[in-house]
C-alpha positions as CSV (number, residue, x, y, z in Angstrom):
1,X,31.7,52.9,15.2
2,X,33.8,54.6,12.5
3,X,36.7,55.3,14.9
4,X,36.6,51.6,16.1
5,X,37.2,50.6,12.5
6,X,40.0,53.2,12.1
7,X,41.8,52.1,15.2
8,X,41.4,48.4,14.6
9,X,42.7,48.4,11.1
10,X,45.5,50.8,12.0
11,X,47.0,47.9,13.9
12,X,48.0,46.1,10.8
13,X,50.3,48.3,8.7
14,X,53.8,49.4,9.8
15,X,53.2,52.0,12.5
16,X,55.2,54.7,10.7
17,X,52.9,54.3,7.7
18,X,49.9,54.7,10.0
19,X,51.3,57.8,11.8
20,X,51.8,59.5,8.4
21,X,48.0,59.6,7.9
22,X,48.0,62.4,10.5
23,X,49.2,65.0,8.0
24,X,47.5,68.0,9.5
25,X,49.4,68.7,12.7
26,X,47.5,72.0,13.2
27,X,44.0,70.6,13.3
28,X,41.6,72.6,15.5
29,X,39.5,69.5,16.2
30,X,40.3,68.6,19.8
31,X,39.7,64.9,19.1
32,X,42.5,64.9,16.4
33,X,45.4,65.0,18.9
34,X,43.6,62.4,21.1
35,X,43.2,60.0,18.2
36,X,46.7,60.5,17.1
37,X,48.0,59.7,20.6
38,X,45.8,56.6,20.8
39,X,47.3,55.4,17.5
40,X,50.8,56.0,18.7
41,X,50.1,54.0,21.8
42,X,48.4,51.0,20.2
43,X,49.1,48.0,22.3
44,X,49.7,46.0,19.1
45,X,50.8,47.5,15.9
46,X,52.7,46.6,12.7
47,X,50.9,43.2,12.8
48,X,51.6,42.8,9.1
49,X,54.7,44.9,8.7
50,X,54.9,44.2,4.9
51,X,52.0,46.7,4.6
52,X,53.8,50.0,4.4
53,X,50.9,52.5,4.6
54,X,47.4,53.2,5.8
55,X,44.6,54.9,3.8
56,X,41.2,55.6,5.3
57,X,38.4,57.6,3.8
58,X,35.3,58.1,1.8
59,X,36.3,61.1,-0.4
60,X,37.7,59.9,-3.8
61,X,39.9,63.0,-4.1
62,X,41.4,62.8,-0.6
63,X,42.0,59.1,-1.0
64,X,43.6,59.5,-4.4
65,X,45.8,62.4,-3.2
66,X,47.1,60.1,-0.3
67,X,47.7,57.1,-2.5
68,X,49.5,59.2,-5.1
69,X,52.2,60.0,-2.5
70,X,52.7,56.3,-1.5
71,X,55.0,53.6,-2.7
72,X,54.9,49.9,-1.8
73,X,51.9,48.1,-0.2
74,X,49.0,49.9,1.6
75,X,45.9,49.0,3.4
76,X,42.9,51.0,2.3
77,X,39.8,50.9,4.5
78,X,36.5,52.3,3.3
79,X,32.9,51.9,4.4
80,X,29.6,52.3,2.7
81,X,26.0,52.3,3.4
82,X,24.3,51.4,6.7
83,X,20.9,49.8,6.2
84,X,18.5,49.3,9.0
85,X,15.2,47.5,9.3
86,X,12.7,46.4,12.0
87,X,11.0,43.0,12.2
88,X,7.5,42.2,13.4
89,X,8.8,42.1,17.0
90,X,10.3,45.6,16.7
91,X,13.8,44.3,16.7
92,X,16.2,46.5,14.7
93,X,18.7,44.7,12.4
94,X,21.5,46.8,11.0
95,X,23.9,46.0,8.2
96,X,27.0,48.1,7.6
97,X,29.2,47.7,4.5
98,X,33.0,47.6,5.0
99,X,35.7,47.1,2.4
100,X,39.3,46.4,3.3
101,X,41.9,46.5,0.5
102,X,45.5,45.5,0.5
103,X,47.2,46.8,-2.7
104,X,50.5,47.7,-4.1
105,X,51.6,50.6,-6.3
106,X,52.5,49.9,-9.9
107,X,54.2,52.1,-12.5
108,X,53.9,52.5,-16.3
109,X,56.8,49.9,-16.7
110,X,55.2,47.2,-14.4
111,X,55.0,44.2,-16.7
112,X,52.6,41.2,-16.6
113,X,55.0,39.1,-14.5
114,X,55.4,41.8,-11.9
115,X,51.7,42.3,-11.8
116,X,51.2,38.5,-11.2
117,X,53.8,38.6,-8.4
118,X,52.1,41.7,-6.8
119,X,48.7,40.1,-7.1
120,X,49.9,36.9,-5.5
121,X,51.7,38.7,-2.7
122,X,48.7,41.0,-1.8
123,X,46.4,37.9,-1.9
124,X,48.6,36.3,0.8
125,X,48.6,39.5,2.8
126,X,44.8,39.9,2.6
127,X,44.4,36.2,3.7
128,X,46.8,36.9,6.6
129,X,44.7,39.9,7.7
130,X,41.5,37.8,7.4
131,X,43.0,35.1,9.7
132,X,44.1,37.7,12.3
133,X,40.7,39.4,12.1
134,X,38.8,36.2,12.8
135,X,41.2,35.3,15.6
136,X,40.6,38.7,17.2
137,X,36.9,38.2,17.8
138,X,37.3,37.6,21.5
139,X,39.3,40.7,22.0
140,X,37.1,42.9,19.8
141,X,33.4,41.7,20.2
142,X,32.1,43.8,17.3
143,X,34.2,41.6,15.0
144,X,31.7,38.8,15.8
145,X,29.1,40.9,13.8
146,X,31.2,40.5,10.7
147,X,29.1,38.2,8.4
148,X,30.4,34.7,7.8
149,X,29.9,35.3,4.1
150,X,32.2,37.8,2.4
151,X,33.7,38.4,-1.0
152,X,37.4,38.8,-1.9
153,X,37.7,40.5,-5.2
154,X,40.6,41.8,-7.3
155,X,41.4,45.5,-6.8
156,X,42.7,46.8,-10.2
157,X,42.5,50.6,-10.0
158,X,44.2,52.4,-12.9
159,X,43.5,55.8,-11.3
160,X,45.4,54.7,-8.2
161,X,48.2,52.9,-10.1
162,X,47.4,49.9,-7.9
163,X,46.8,46.2,-7.9
164,X,45.6,44.0,-5.0
165,X,42.6,42.5,-3.3
166,X,39.5,43.8,-1.5
167,X,37.5,41.9,1.1
168,X,33.9,43.1,1.2
169,X,32.2,42.5,4.5
170,X,28.9,43.2,6.1
171,X,28.8,44.0,9.8
172,X,25.4,42.7,10.8
173,X,23.9,43.2,14.2
174,X,21.0,44.1,16.3
175,X,20.7,47.9,16.7
176,X,24.4,48.6,16.0
177,X,24.0,52.3,16.5
178,X,21.9,52.0,19.7
179,X,18.7,53.6,18.3
180,X,16.5,52.0,21.0
181,X,18.8,53.2,23.9
182,X,18.8,56.7,22.4
183,X,15.0,56.7,22.1
184,X,14.6,55.6,25.7
185,X,16.8,58.5,26.8
186,X,14.5,61.0,25.1
187,X,11.5,59.8,27.1
C-alpha cells in the first residue's frame, strides 16, 4: 500500500526530481534497486513538469534534510494513521490518512507579493493534481477509495522555508490491508 502511493505520486513531478530521491546508491535492501528501476521505467512521468522535486517520508528530520537541499516547487507526500473497525456484520472498514502537498521554496527576501504569486501558482498545481487523480480512478482502482470529501489547506512551513497547499484525504475501504484473507491463510 505504501509503495503504491510512492509510485503513483512519483508520476507527477519532473522525472529527474523523482530520481534524485534515491540518494543512497549503495543500499543493501534488495528492493531498493527494484523500486528505483520501476520509477525510472514509469509508463507516465513528469505529468506536472512544473513540480521540480519529490519528497516522501514520515521522519521530520529526513524530510527537512531533503527539503533543505531543494529549490523550486516540490511534491511532498506523507501519510498518517490507519484506523480500522468492524461493524455488527463483521465487515472491516479501514481509513488511511494521506496528505499531498505542493509547495515552493522561499527565502528571507521573499516579499508579500512573491508569496501571493507562489501561493496562487501552487494552488493551481494542486488543483491540476486533483483533476488528474480523479481522472486516474479507472487505471488505479485504489483511487476510488479516496473519500469524496477532502480538505485543501495552506501549507506555510517556516522550518521548510516553504509555501503551498496540502490536500488531506482519507482512503476509505473495506479491509484495505486484507486482514480477513490473512486470517483465512492461518487456518
